[in-house]
N, C-alpha and C positions, 0 to 999 in steps of 0.2 A: 492508661492508654488502651484503646480498643484493639484486641488482637485481630479483628477482621479488617481494620483499616491499615493499609500499608502506606506509610509516610516516611519520606527520607529527606534529609537536608544536605544539599551538596552544591558545589559551584554550578553555574549555569551550563558551562560546556559539558560537565559530567552528566547533568540532567538530560541534556539533548542526546548525548551518546547513549545513556541508559534507556531513554525513551525510544530511540532508533533501534536498539537491540530488541526491545520488547515488540516493536512493530515488525521487525524481521521474523521474530518467533511466530507472531500471529499470521503473517503472510505465508509462512511455510506450512501451516496446518491445512491439510487436504480437505477436511470436512468444512472448514470455514470457506474455502474456495468454492466448493460445491454449493453451499447454502446461500452465499451472497457474493457472486463474482464482481459486482459493481463496487462493493466495499473493498474487496481485495485490490482492485485497480487503484482506488484512492490511497490505500496503504502503500502500494508500490510507488506512487507518485510522491507521497510524503517522505518515504525512505530516501528516495533519490534526492529530493530537496534538502533533507537533513544532512545527508552525506556531503553534499556540495558546500553547505554552510560550515560544517565541521572542518572540511578540507581547507577552508580559508580562515579558520579561527586562529588568532595570534597567540593564544595560550598553549597551543599544541606544537610539538616539535616539528621541524620540517619533514623528518622521516614519517612521522605519524600522519601528517597532512598529505604526504604523497600516497601512502597506503589508502587513506580515506578517499582521495580523488580517484584512484584506480577502482575502488569499490563503487564510487558514484557512477563511473562510466559503465561498469558491469550492470548495476541496478537500473540505469537508464535504458539499456538494451533490453533487460528482462522485463521491465515495466512496459515498454513498448510492445514486446511480444505478447504479454498478458492482455494488453488492451486490444491488439489485433485479434487474438484468439477469442476474446470476449465479444468483439463486434459480431463474430459469426454466431456465437451462442445467444447473445442478447438481441440480435437483430430480429425484428418481427418478420414473419413469413409474408409472402405476397397476399395471401388470403386472410390475413389477420384483421384487415379493416373491412371485410365484407360482412354484412349482416346476414344471419342465417335466414334461409327461405321460410316464409310464413307458412304454417300448416293450415291455417284457416283464414277465411276472408273476414275482414273487420268492417 
């Protein structure tokens, strides 16, 4: 087994939960947010969808599903806030479509 390859075998619901926790870790990293805010928006949306799917999964207990649904609601709000904040940062300025004035006649 290659020590650089991380491979796990688990039931599907556990794989989704583990993947969601990994996404949450990535989402929380400040440097990633600064370097690629659009990627962070996608991560937040995926986390929200995964939590909703897990909250409805029949293999999880009702109490676990309740906690996951509450997390889903919180992440939906946070994801929307991130999207709204990124709209301000990612939006082009009014002069971004203006060509620079030519210095010479052609």
